[in-house]
C-alpha positions, 0 to 999 in steps of 0.5 A: 832846427827841432820845433820845441814841442811839449812832450809827455814820456809815459813809463809803465812799471812794476818791481823794476828796482834794477832798471828804473834808475838807469832808465831815468838817468838816460832820459834826464841826460837827453838833449831835449830841454827839460822845461818842454818835458815831463816824465810820468812813471806809472808803477803797478804797485811794486813790492821792491824798491822801485817806488822809492827810487822814483821818489828820490828822482821826483825830489831831485827833478820837478818834471818827474811824477809818480802815478798809481796803477792799481790793476798792475797791467801795462795797458792800464798804466799806459791810459792813466799815463795818456789821461794825465799827460799835458804834452802835444806829443806822447812817448812811450818808453819802457823801464827795462831800457836806456835811450841815446842822448838825442833820442827824444829830439830825433823822435820830435824831429822826424814826427814832424819832418815825415808827417808821421803819426808815431815814430820809433827806432832801432832797439839794440838788444842786450842781455840782462846778465852777460852770460854766454846763454844770455848773448845767444838769446840776444843773437836770436832776438836780433836776427831775421831768422829769429824774429822775422821782419821785425825791423825795430829788432834787426835794424834798418840802414834807411828810414822806412814805414812799418807795422809797429815799433818799439815804444813809439813817440805819437802825436796827441791827436792820435789818441783822440782819433782812435782811442786808448790802448785795449785794457783787456790785452795783458800783452801785445796791446802795443801791436794791436794799437798800432794795427788800429792806427794804420787801419785808420790811415795812420803812418808809423815810421821807423828811423835808424837814428833813433836808438834805444837799448833794451835789456832782455831776459838772459836766462833759458827759463825765463826765455821759454816763459816769455815766448809762451806768453808772447805766443798765446798773446798773439792769438788770444786778443782775437777774443776782445777785438774785431780785427787782426791785432798783430802782424801776419808774421806772428802767425808763422810759428803757429803754422810751423808747429801746427804743420809739424803736429799735424803731419806727425799724427796723420803720418800714421795713416799715410806715407805722404804725411810722413814725407811732409813731416820729414820735408817740414822738419828737415827744411827748418833744421837745414835752415837753422843750422845755416844761420847758426853757423853764420852767427858762430863764424861772425862771433868767432865762437864755435860754441854758437854752433852747438847752442844757437840751433837750440835757441832758435828751435826753442824761440820758434816752437815755444812761441808756436805752442803758445799760439796754438794754446791761444787758439784752443782757448779761443775755441773753447770760449 
């Protein structure tokens, strides 16, 4: 039996008219009692129809509220939500996602059952547009070769303690203990917060019964831009915090790209570095082709064998270049 505790759901959003309705529908349809729930949509002054859509839901459901975020960035929205929340439990949700019917009740259940400080689950990645390239991008973002040890993306058969989760369902006292989200971090603010939480002795649980569906960018240009941005903000937060803000796995693309560039430059002076360059590039190419072949066989579509190596390489190299640029920005400062 789930102990009923009042829950505040915080949804940062900006220009999300294509997704916010489905997101709210999935939350309203959850099996958690509405009289123990409030939904705070914090809007970054949207220029599309997002606000009017949320206003319609406000008229229909008294537990939905719309708050303004004049600064338009995610950590500010999260903090506005937390400061205005009435819940004993605070859950962050994403406007680009929908949530299974038992999502909220499972979060509350396992938050108490495991005595965790933050609980999340498996994020099923779905392309925003059901194109072949969109499906290939999803395959890369859901595969261990693509995203490493990001368990909420790759999935888990058993509950496990992790370094971060998608969204997150927090005990209210967590924010009293370690503070709010860092408003200097345009991106990766959730990972930095969870690193801070773990450093303070907090525990983060991933439970596979908690399931959400996330609609990711499905065109190649947006995929590249997002990887570059993520790479920059894996390193650049070091300007604002005095601890490593992300998991060590986020530095692997930086090491990979730096190794390629460094050995390529130094190979002009020594055959040793040429051999190192060939070893790094060759090992990566073999691994890339191997996992691309497995995906192609699983999907029973030979096209993946030709496209996945490009998608994987784009994911890793552009992310690594972003991290390198982030490091250069840090040194310049």
